[in-house]
N, C-alpha and C positions, 0 to 999 in steps of 0.2 A: 751140233747146233747150238744158233742160242736164242730160239725165242719153238712158240708152239707151230708155226707154219710149215710147210717143208720148205721154203725160201730163204729162210731162217738160217742157215749157213753158211760156216766160211769154209774156206779148204785152205791150209797150212801150208806153208814150202817152208822146208828146214837149212841150212846151210850145215856141211859138215860142219862138226865142230860144237861147240860151244857159238850162242849166235849173238855178233856187238850189239845189236840192236832191235828191232823189230820197222817195216815197214808196211800199212797198211793202203792199200789198194780196192777206190771204190770207183768200181764199171759206172758209166752215161747208159744214154737209149731211153733218154729221156722222161725219165723214169714208168716207159711205156716197155722196154722189149729187154731183152740180153739178161745172161745170169754169168756169174762166176767164171763157168766154165770156158765161155768166149776171150778170157782174156790171161789165161796162167803160165802160157810163150813170158809174158811181160815181170813175170819174177823174177827172170834169169840173171839179170843185172844185177840188184839186189842180192844175190843170193850169189854169187861170185864175188862181194864183198863181207861176204861173213854176215851178211845182216838174215833174219827171217824175214819172212812176208807173206801175209795174211790178206785171202779176199774174198769178201762176202758178199752173198745174194741178200738180196729183200724181194718184202711182193711190190708190185706193180697196180700206178693206178691203171684200170679206176675201182678197182679190186681195194684198197686203202688212197688214205689222199696224200700229199706230198710231206704232210709237215706226220704221220703219222710215219712214211717212210725216213724221213730222220729220225726218229724217234728208236726205231730198227735199228739203225744205223749207229746211233749212240750204245743202243745195248749191246750193242757187236762190237765198240774199240771197247766199250768197258770188259765186256770178254776177255777181245785179248790183253788187255793189260794186266788182265787178274792170272791169266799163266802165259805171266815175261816177265824178265825183270828189264831193269836199263828203260835207254830213250826212245822213242813212238814219234814218228814222222807218217807222214796222210797224204796221198796222193790220187784225186781223181779226177777223171774224165767229163767235162760236159755235164750233167744229172751227176756225179758221180763228183764233179769238181763243186756243185753248189752242195752238196750233202757232207764233205768236208768241210768246205770255207762253215757251215753251218756248227758244225760243233765247235769251233771256237766261239760261239754265240752265251754271254753270261748262262752259267747254271746249267750248260747244256751236257759238262761232262761233271763227275765229283771231282772237287776242286785233286785228288789225289792224283787224279787220271789226267784231268790237261797239265798239272804240275810238269807231266813227264811227257809231254810234249815239245819235239826238237825240233819239228818244220813241219807248214803244211802247204800242199800247190796244187793249188788248183787247177786245171790245166783246162784251156777252152770251154772256163764254167758260164752256169747261168746261174747271173750274182743278181738281176735283180727280176721279179719274176710277172712283172706288171703286164710289159708286152706281151704277156703270152693271153691274157683275157680278151687280146680282141682275135686269138689265132681259136682254129678248128677244135685242136686237142685239148683243150680247157672243156670238151663236153665229156671228156674222158680226166679233166684232173676236179672239174668243180671247183673252179680258185673263185672269189671275190676278190674288190679292190683287199680290203682288211685282211684275208688272208694271206695272197699274195704280196705284202708287205711285211706282213709277221715273217714270212719265209724268205726273205730276201736277202739275203748277205751285206751288200750296199747299204742296207739301215744299222745294221750290228757295229757298236762301237770298237773301234782302232784294238784288233787284237796285241797280248802284250806275247806272241808268239810270231816267230819269224815264217814270213810270209811272202811265196812268191809266185805270184800269177801268167803264167805261162799258155801263151798262144802263138799261133801258128801265124805267119806275115799273110797269106796266102784264104786261112778262111774266107767265110762272106763274113760280111762287113759286121752282122749284128754279132757276131759272134767277138771280133776285136773290138765291137762297142764293150762287149759284159766285162769282159778281161780290163779294157783299161777304165771302165768304171769302178771297179772293183779292187782294182789296184786304188786309184786315184781318191776313194772314199775311205784304202785304211793305210795312204801311206807306204803299200807294201812293194819289193820288187817287183818289177814288169820286164818278162820276158818274149820279145817276138822273135821265133825263129825264120827266118828269110825261106822262102819257097816250102814251107811246110803247110799243109792246109789239117781240115780238121779229122782226117783219118788216120792220119801216119802222125801228127804230131806229138803221140803216146809212147812213138816204136822206138824210142830214146831209153825208155823201161827195161828194155830186153839187153843192151850195149852195158856190159859195167865198165866203159870207157866213155861215156855221153856226163853232156855236160848233165843232162838232168837228173841221174844216179848221183853223178857231183855236187850237185848244190842238194839234193835229200839227204846223201850220207856225209858231207861234212862242212854243210851250214851253210847262209848266204855269200 
């Protein structure tokens, strides 16, 4: 557990021997569904490279606001950092891509934790939340313009941590656009994978020989 609610908990996967580093994976689901149990198989790639993997769940909208989820993930990252040594990489998919990107906002993490971030990979991220104001989902999100802008990574300063924005070329145009907006705003590395779509673009995390794992565990 990293907080008081049932969903504020982390699954830890440990390699044989001493872990070289730690990967934190934050799941998606439009801040409305899923939990860490759906994604355990994605730990395989980093584990095979000798990394520990941490996968947090978090409370969902409308029980909490998106800003509250952001704060929960910051708590989770701090707990993982407190129980580990060495560099930390973060990967997140869809809403999880938004959440790992938000960890790079100034002051979001303590300086000692931020200094350990080696690489952050928002995959198919939601980087600008303002378009959500025009969707029926906002009934659950409760966003207004000010809240949407505050929670949008595209409005954050360019981070001082290596970032790779990853997206499938066969995704819906909105996700392709959202990934490009973030990469452009941050001057970040931008990978567009041919033939991959929103639901298989992160499968490469399970493959220790994949380009995605290589990027996360060896740098951009």
